[in-house]
N, C-alpha and C positions, 0 to 999 in steps of 0.2 A: 348119379350126378348131383352136385349141390351148387347153389348160388349164394354167395356171401357179399355182405356190405364191406367194401374196402375202406371207404371214407365218406364223410358228410361235408357239406360246405354251406355256409350261410352268409348272406349280405344283408345288413340292416342299415337303412338310411340314418343319417345323423339328426335330421330334423324330426322333432317330436310335437305331437299335439297332446295337451294335457286334459285331464278330466275337467278342469276349470274352463278351458277353452271350449270343450264340447258342450258344457253346461250353458255357457254364454250364447253359443250359436243355436242351441236347441230349446232354450228356455226350460230345461229340465234341471232340477236341483242337483248340485254336484254330488251330494251324498248318494243319490240314486244312481248316478253314473258310476260311482266308485263301488258301492256296496251291492247293488242289484245287477247292474250291467257288467260289473267286474272290470272296469277300465280305469286304470290310474293314469296311464299315458300310452300313446301308440306312435310308432314311426310313420311318418308321411313322406312322400317323395320330395326331394330337392330338385333343382333344375336339371341335373344330369341323371336322375334316378328313373330311367325309362325301364319298361317292363322286361324286355329281353336283355338289356344291358345289366340289370341287377342279377338275372340268371347267369350271365357270363361271368360276372364277378364271383358269384357263389361257386360256379364250376371251377374257376381258377383256384379258389380256396380249397376245394375238394381234391383237385389234381396235385396241388402242392403238398397237402397232408399225406396223400397216398404215394407221393414220389413216382407218379406215373407219367410217362411221356404222352402227350396228346395223340401222337401218331399210332399209339397202341390201342386206341379206342376203336371199336368195331361199329358201334351204333350210337348215335346221339338222339335222345328223345327230349323234345321240348315239353315240359309239364307245366308251363306258365299259363297265364290267361290270354284270351283272345283280344282283350283290350291292351294294345301294345303300340310300338312305334308307328306302324303303318297298318291299315286294313288290308285284307286279302294278301297276306304276306306269310310265307313259310319261315317261321322263326328259327326252327332247328338248323336249317341250312346256314343261316347267318351265324348261329352259335358255332357250328362246325368250322366255319371260315375263321372266325375271330379266335377260336381256341387252337387252331392249327391241327385239327383232327382230320388230316388229309386222307387217311385210309378208311374213314368211317362213311356210312350212309346215314341219313337223318330223316326224321319225320316228327310231326306234332301230334300230341294226343290231348284230349280234353274230356273231363268229367267233373267240372266245377271243383268243389273243395274236396273231392275224393280222387282227384287226378293222380296224385302221387301214389296212392294205394293201388289204383288200377294199373298204373304204369309199371309198378314193381311186379305185379302179377304177370303183366304182358312181357316184361323183360325176361323174367324167369322162363316163361313159355318159349320165347324166341331162342334162348340159349339151349333149352332142352331139345328143340326141333331142328336147330341148325348148328352143326359142329363147327362152322367157321366163326360163329359169334362167341367170343370169350369175354369181352369187356364192354359194358354198356354204361353210358353216362346219361343220367336223368337230371335235367336242370331247367329252371324257369323262374320267372318273376311274377309279382302280383301287385297291382295298385288299383283295385276296383273301388277303393275309397273315393276315387275321382267322381264316381257316379252317385254319391250320397248328398241328398238335400237335407240338411239338419233341421229345416223347418217343416219337413214332411213327417208327421207322426206315424204314417203307415210304414215308413222305412226305419223306425226306431230300433228294431232288432239288428239292423245292419250298421249302426253307428260305430261298431267296433272294427269295421273294415280298415285295414292298415296297408303297409307297403313293405316289400322286401323280396329277397331272392333265396332260393335253396337249391341244393344239388346232392345227388347220391352217385357214387360209383359202385357198380355191381360187377362181380367177376365170377365166371364159371369155375367150380372146384376150388374156390378160395377156402382156406383152411378154417375160417371162423365166421361168426356173425351170419349164420345161415337163415335164408328166407324159408319159412315153412309155408303154410297154406293161407289163402285169402278167402274172404266171403264178401259178396257185393249184392245189394238189393237196390233196384230202381223202381220208382212208382210214377208212371206218366200222368196220373191224375193231378199232379201238382205242376205239370210242365209249363203252364202258362200263368202261374200264380205270381211269380216274381220275375220281372223283366224290365228292360228299357223300352217303353212303349212306342218310341219313334226312332227312326234311323235305319229301319230294315225295309224289306220290299213291301210289307203290308202298309207301312206308314212312313214313306220317305220324309226325312227331316226338312223342316222349313224354317225360315228366319223367325216366324211367330212361335214355333215350338221352342226355339232357343230362348226367346224373350220370356216365355212362360215357364222356363226351367223344366221342360218335359224330357230333355235328354238326360234323364237320371233314372236310377233304379227305383221301381215302384212296386207296390203290392196291389194287384188288380182287385182282389176280393179278400180283404184282410180278415173279415169276420169268418167267412167260409173256410179260408185257409187255416186259420187258428183252430177252428173246430175239428177239421179233418186231420190236421197235423198233430194235434194233442193226442189223438187216438193211436198214432203210429210212431211218432218221432223217437221218443226215448226207448220204446219197446224194440224198435228196429235197430236202434243204436246198440242196445245190449245184445240183440239177436246176432248181429254180424260179429261182435266180439266173441261171443260164445261159440258161434259156428266156426270162426277162424281157428279158435283153440281146439275145438273138437275134431275138425278136419286134420289138424296137426298132431292128433293123438294125445292131446293134453286136456286137463280140466281147468276151470277158472281158479281153482285153489292153487294151481301152479303158476299163476300169473304174478310176475314180480313188478312190472312197470307198465303203465298205460300212457302212451303218447297221444294225447287228445288235442283236438282243435279247441280254440277259445270259444266259449259259450257263456251264458249267464252263470254266475257262481252257484246258484241253487241246483242247476242241471248238472254241472260238473260234480258237485258233491253227491248228488243222487246216484250218478253212474258209479262213482267210487264205492259208495255204501252198498249198492246192489251187488257189486262184485266182491265185497268183503275186503276192499283195499283201504289202506291208510292214506292220509293226505300226502305223505312223503313218497308215495308210490306213483305219483304223477307230478306235473308242474303246471300250476295255473298261470296262464300267460297274461297276467294283469298289466304288465308293463310293455306288452307288445300288441295287444288286441288280436284281431283275427287276420292273419296274412294268408287267408285262403288255404290252398293245398300245401303251403310251405309250413304250416303249423306243426305237422307231425315231424318233419325234419328238424325244425327248431327245438321242439320238445326233446327229441332223441339226443341231439347234440348237446343241449344244455344239461340234460340229465347225466350224460357221460362226463361232462366237465366238472360237475359238482359231486360225482361219485354215487349217484343214485342207481346206476346200472353197473353191475359187476359181471365178471365171467361166469357163465352158467345160468344167468338170469333169462327168464322168458319175458319177452317184450312184445306187446301188441300195439300197433299203430291203428288209430281209428279216426274216421272223418265222416262228415255229412255235408251234402251240398244241395242247393236249390235245384229243383228239377222234378222229383227229389231223389237223392241217392244217398245210401249209407254204405260204408266200406271199412273193412279191417283186414290187416295182414299181421301174422305173427312171426317173430324172429327168435331164434335161440342164440343169445349173445355169447361171444367169447369162443 
């Protein structure tokens, strides 16, 4: 049995925030925003660009490209963020309704910025274990940039957070674009390093918290996190890529394209160099910033549009998310 990617879908808001605007908000020189952080501009949500809605628009794009009737979808997986239209709300069921996937069942999954990779692995396993599941839709949106305080230097590495939606349609025994193997690492020692400190059961939100701008993403122990993460981050990033390839019966020399999340430019270049890849074997998302778990779908679709991925190419999608998690999955394209 094989599982293949039938189509991808992307939704990008029209509203943009430029490096100049980020510089003005953060008091950081624009040259550092552009050259070190690698942000030229990034999409931010307009009035109608809600998290789940952006996922619905991306799913509609994927369905149109695949020419698949929504009633043929067997499972809908929501791969977007928990920051969405309403709290305590199952987003996938709303997506199922809006898309007309009347014969599907639906559920939400979450692993921060590695959600898409984890969901692809999960979807493949579902199709392998249940003969009734033939077509799975993965879709979701992201706008965690709403939680960024540009005056908080501890959140500086998250100034790239942007907005958008992405979708994938996977099908059992599809004749091409086959999913191979995935590798995922989680490390709970970072689980409380990056979070929104108020608004949960430990610290219910108060008017004073809102006045003090505490309902934002923050880094609780920035020095300790940096020291611990520097020892593991890029090594685990490379480890999951190599593990995904190895489990797929491939070597890193056979890798043709790497769909990476947005990170600072020096880290992006380091990963490519470590794998012996050239600059045109990935796409640096300097005009998009970091749209969380949507980055890999965006990189994949953009690379296909500009011809960087051809039939027969080996493609690996890789991400990392606060928590901390690193994940990769390999595809034999064409």
